[in-house]
C-alpha positions as CSV (number, residue, x, y, z in Angstrom):
1,M,80.9,100.9,79.1
2,T,77.5,100.6,77.5
3,G,77.1,97.0,78.6
4,A,78.1,97.9,82.1
5,V,75.4,100.6,82.3
6,T,72.5,99.0,80.4
7,G,73.1,95.7,82.2
8,M,72.6,97.1,85.6
9,H,69.0,96.0,85.6
10,G,70.2,92.4,85.5
11,L,71.8,92.6,88.9
12,D,70.4,90.3,91.5
13,G,68.0,91.7,94.0
14,P,69.4,93.4,97.0
15,R,70.8,91.2,99.7
16,R,70.0,93.1,102.9
17,T,72.9,91.7,104.9
18,T,74.0,93.5,108.0
19,L,77.7,94.2,108.3
20,P,79.3,92.5,111.3
21,S,79.8,94.7,114.3
22,R,83.4,93.7,114.4
23,V,85.5,93.8,111.2
24,P,87.9,90.9,111.0
25,W,91.5,91.9,111.9
26,T,92.7,90.5,108.6
27,R,90.7,93.0,106.7
28,L,91.9,95.9,108.8
29,A,95.4,94.7,108.3
30,G,94.8,94.4,104.6
31,L,93.4,97.9,104.4
32,S,96.4,99.2,106.2
33,A,98.7,97.5,103.8
34,I,96.8,98.7,100.7
35,I,97.1,102.3,101.9
36,A,100.7,101.9,103.2
37,V,102.2,100.5,100.0
38,P,101.6,103.5,97.7
39,T,102.1,105.9,100.6
40,V,105.6,104.5,101.3
41,L,106.5,104.4,97.6
42,G,105.4,108.1,97.4
43,L,107.6,109.1,100.3
44,V,110.6,107.2,98.9
45,V,110.2,108.6,95.4
46,R,109.8,112.1,96.9
47,D,113.2,111.7,98.5
48,L,114.8,110.2,95.4
49,G,113.3,112.8,93.1
50,S,113.1,111.9,89.4
51,G,116.0,109.5,89.4
52,A,116.7,107.1,86.7
53,L,115.6,104.1,88.8
54,V,112.2,105.7,89.5
55,T,111.7,106.5,85.8
56,T,112.7,103.0,84.7
57,L,110.4,101.2,87.2
58,F,107.4,103.4,87.5
59,H,107.0,105.8,84.6
60,Y,104.7,104.2,82.1
61,S,103.9,105.5,78.7
62,P,102.4,103.8,75.7
63,D,105.7,104.2,73.8
64,R,107.7,102.7,76.6
65,F,105.3,99.8,76.9
66,I,105.5,98.8,73.3
67,G,109.2,99.4,73.5
68,G,109.5,96.5,75.9
69,Q,109.3,98.1,79.3
70,V,106.1,96.2,80.1
71,W,106.6,96.1,83.9
72,T,105.8,99.8,84.0
73,L,102.2,99.0,83.1
74,V,101.5,97.5,86.6
75,L,104.1,99.4,88.7
76,S,102.9,102.8,87.5
77,G,99.6,102.1,89.2
78,L,101.3,101.7,92.6
79,L,103.0,105.1,92.6
80,P,100.8,108.0,93.8
81,P,101.2,111.6,92.7
82,K,103.3,113.8,94.9
83,L,102.0,113.4,98.4
84,D,101.9,117.2,98.9
85,S,99.7,117.6,95.8
86,I,97.2,114.7,95.8
87,G,94.3,115.5,93.5
88,L,90.6,115.4,94.2
89,N,90.2,112.2,92.2
90,T,92.5,110.3,94.5
91,I,91.0,111.7,97.7
92,V,87.4,110.9,96.7
93,M,88.3,107.4,95.4
94,T,90.3,106.6,98.5
95,I,87.1,107.3,100.6
96,V,85.4,104.8,98.4
97,L,88.2,102.2,98.9
98,V,87.7,101.8,102.6
99,P,84.2,100.4,102.7
100,Y,85.0,98.0,99.8
101,V,87.9,96.5,101.7
102,V,85.9,96.1,104.8
103,V,83.0,94.4,103.0
104,R,84.8,92.4,100.3
105,G,88.3,91.9,101.7
106,P,91.8,93.1,100.7
107,W,92.6,90.4,98.0
108,R,89.5,91.1,96.0
109,T,90.2,94.8,96.4
110,V,93.7,94.4,94.9
111,G,92.2,92.4,92.0
112,R,89.6,95.1,91.2
113,F,92.3,97.8,91.6
114,L,94.7,96.1,89.2
115,A,92.0,95.2,86.7
116,G,90.8,98.8,86.6
117,H,94.3,100.2,86.3
118,V,95.7,97.8,83.7
119,G,92.5,97.5,81.6
120,A,91.9,101.2,81.4
121,T,95.5,102.0,80.7
122,L,95.6,99.5,77.8
123,A,92.3,100.8,76.5
124,V,93.7,104.3,76.3
125,A,96.9,103.0,74.7
126,A,94.8,101.3,72.0
127,I,93.4,104.8,71.2
128,V,96.6,106.8,71.4
129,L,99.1,104.6,69.5
130,P,97.1,104.3,66.3
131,A,96.2,108.0,66.4
132,A,99.9,108.8,66.8
133,A,100.8,106.4,63.9
134,F,98.4,108.3,61.7
135,G,100.1,111.6,62.4
136,S,98.2,113.1,65.4
137,S,100.7,115.3,67.1
138,G,98.6,115.5,70.3
139,A,98.3,111.7,70.5
140,A,102.1,111.4,69.8
141,A,102.7,113.7,72.8
142,V,100.5,111.7,75.0
143,A,102.1,108.4,73.9
144,R,105.5,109.8,75.0
145,S,104.4,111.4,78.3
146,P,105.0,109.5,81.6
147,D,101.8,108.3,83.2
148,F,101.5,107.0,86.7
149,G,99.1,107.3,89.6
150,I,96.6,105.3,91.6
151,S,93.4,107.0,90.5
152,A,92.4,104.5,87.7
153,G,92.8,101.6,90.1
154,L,90.7,103.3,92.7
155,A,88.1,104.0,90.0
156,G,87.9,100.3,89.4
157,V,87.2,99.7,93.1
158,A,84.6,102.4,93.0
159,G,82.8,100.7,90.2
160,A,82.8,97.4,92.1
161,L,81.4,99.2,95.2
162,V,78.4,100.3,93.1
163,V,77.5,96.6,92.7
164,V,78.1,95.8,96.3
165,V,75.8,98.6,97.4
166,W,73.2,97.7,94.8
167,R,73.1,94.1,96.1
168,R,73.5,94.6,99.9
169,V,71.8,97.9,100.5
170,S,69.2,98.6,97.8
171,P,69.1,99.3,94.0
172,A,68.2,102.9,94.8
173,A,71.4,103.3,96.9
174,G,73.4,101.6,94.2
175,G,72.0,103.8,91.5
176,L,72.8,106.9,93.5
177,L,76.4,105.7,93.9
178,F,76.6,104.9,90.3
179,A,75.4,108.4,89.3
180,A,77.9,109.9,91.8
181,V,80.9,108.0,90.6
182,F,80.3,108.3,86.8
183,G,79.0,111.9,87.2
184,F,82.1,112.9,89.0
185,F,84.3,111.7,86.2
186,A,82.0,112.9,83.5
187,V,82.0,116.5,84.9
188,H,85.8,116.5,84.9
189,L,85.8,115.1,81.3
190,L,83.5,117.8,80.1
191,A,85.3,120.6,81.9
192,T,88.8,120.1,80.3
193,T,90.0,121.0,76.9
194,S,93.3,119.1,77.2
195,L,93.7,115.8,75.2
196,G,95.7,114.4,78.0
197,H,93.1,115.2,80.6
198,H,90.3,114.0,78.3
199,L,92.1,110.6,78.1
200,S,92.7,110.6,81.8
201,E,89.0,111.0,82.7
202,T,88.1,108.5,80.0
203,E,90.5,106.1,81.6
204,H,88.7,106.6,84.9
205,L,85.3,105.9,83.3
206,I,86.6,102.7,81.7
207,A,88.2,101.5,85.0
208,A,84.9,102.1,86.9
209,G,83.0,100.2,84.2
210,L,85.5,97.3,84.5
211,G,84.9,97.2,88.2
212,I,81.2,96.9,87.7
213,V,81.5,94.1,85.2
214,L,83.9,92.1,87.4
215,E,81.9,92.5,90.5
216,R,78.7,91.5,88.8
217,R,80.4,88.2,87.8
218,S,81.4,87.4,91.3
219,R,79.6,86.4,94.5
């Protein structure tokens, strides 16, 4: 995280490119698909309830991951929360998703999404599992709890968008977006006393940092 923040001054100067008046249909189709996949999954799971198949496929936890159910690490990032109780994190980050897909394309968006989700989820597991092994009851509870949702992946895309805005609009605009994204998660982090929520917001900050690092390395 520190490197992502302090290295911001090393970004290339802004590339004042004008977005095309017409967005390629492939990017619009990609945007529709990216939004449709978790939405459809959410609807299907809502109808199935908490069935054994849903739990087996999508409910990640650090304990289940080290127990061999490694597929849950990726699939858990595709399943949104209940569609009738989507949180503010998901709403805000979805608003950020749209311009990134339009500017950078759907495949790059999927890459940033998965990198943010997987990287941040593993980082939290690296904190929780040793703490649980050393006897922390709170960490042990988090290690057992099912964890799924799209917000960490969207945070990765938000971090990548910071770099895009920095390069294509201006450093000032990129800096403002950086402050907004990281400030949004930092406020939530400071406002909670729950270990689970602390780790969740930390996960978002890590994902956004990963998005910045990956986007800086690409052109």
